[in-house]
C-alpha positions as CSV (number, residue, x, y, z in Angstrom):
1,M,-13.9,-14.8,13.6
2,T,-12.5,-15.9,16.9
3,E,-14.8,-16.9,19.6
4,A,-14.1,-17.0,23.3
5,T,-16.9,-19.2,24.6
6,R,-19.8,-17.0,23.3
7,K,-22.4,-19.0,25.4
8,D,-20.8,-17.8,28.6
9,G,-21.0,-14.2,27.6
10,W,-17.3,-13.7,26.8
11,A,-16.0,-11.2,24.3
12,V,-16.0,-12.2,20.6
13,T,-13.4,-10.7,18.3
14,L,-14.9,-9.6,14.9
15,G,-12.0,-8.2,13.0
16,P,-10.9,-5.0,14.6
17,Y,-14.1,-5.0,16.7
18,T,-14.8,-6.6,20.0
19,Y,-18.4,-7.6,20.8
20,I,-19.2,-8.0,24.5
21,P,-22.7,-9.5,24.9
22,A,-25.1,-8.5,27.7
23,P,-25.0,-11.0,30.6
24,V,-27.2,-14.0,29.9
25,H,-29.7,-13.4,32.7
26,S,-29.7,-9.6,32.5
27,S,-32.8,-7.5,32.1
28,A,-34.0,-6.3,28.7
29,T,-32.7,-2.9,29.3
30,V,-29.0,-4.1,29.5
31,N,-27.4,-4.4,26.2
32,G,-24.1,-5.6,24.8
33,T,-21.4,-3.3,23.4
34,L,-19.4,-3.2,20.3
35,T,-15.9,-1.8,20.9
36,K,-13.1,-0.6,18.6
37,G,-10.0,1.3,19.8
38,G,-11.4,1.4,23.3
39,C,-14.6,3.2,22.4
40,P,-17.6,1.1,23.3
41,V,-21.0,1.6,21.7
42,A,-24.1,0.1,23.3
43,L,-26.2,-2.1,20.9
44,K,-29.8,-1.2,21.5
45,V,-31.6,-2.3,18.4
46,T,-29.0,-4.4,16.6
47,E,-27.8,-6.7,19.4
48,P,-30.3,-9.6,18.7
49,V,-29.4,-9.5,14.9
50,L,-25.7,-9.6,15.9
51,R,-26.1,-12.4,18.4
52,D,-27.9,-14.5,15.7
53,F,-25.3,-13.8,13.1
54,I,-22.5,-14.8,15.5
55,D,-24.4,-18.0,16.6
56,R,-24.9,-19.0,12.9
57,M,-21.4,-18.2,11.9
58,S,-20.1,-20.3,14.8
59,A,-22.3,-23.2,13.8
60,L,-21.0,-23.0,10.2
61,E,-17.4,-22.7,11.4
62,K,-17.8,-25.8,13.5
63,D,-19.5,-27.8,10.7
64,L,-16.8,-26.7,8.3
65,A,-14.0,-27.8,10.8
66,R,-15.8,-31.2,11.2
67,R,-16.1,-31.7,7.5
68,W,-12.5,-30.6,6.9
69,I,-11.2,-33.1,9.4
70,S,-13.3,-36.0,8.0
71,A,-12.2,-35.0,4.4
72,T,-8.5,-35.3,5.4
73,D,-8.9,-38.7,7.0
74,W,-9.3,-40.4,3.5
75,P,-7.1,-39.7,0.4
76,A,-9.0,-38.1,-2.4
77,F,-7.2,-40.2,-5.0
78,A,-5.9,-43.7,-5.0
79,L,-2.4,-43.9,-4.1
80,A,0.1,-45.1,-6.7
81,E,1.8,-48.4,-5.9
């Protein structure tokens, strides 16, 4: 998953799909869209679930990146002399 600053309402690429969230301060009647091949579909019921999923996946991705970097800072095995 590639994220282009989700918190600012930018598009998020999910495989072949692009999720464009509703503007942050929009009314409850404005929904985000999921687009594939130029055909947008308004997300009326599932947008809160998709937003939650993307937020959680982003948090996991950041945590994994942090752990991966800290794991590569120290060798796993003692180096031979």
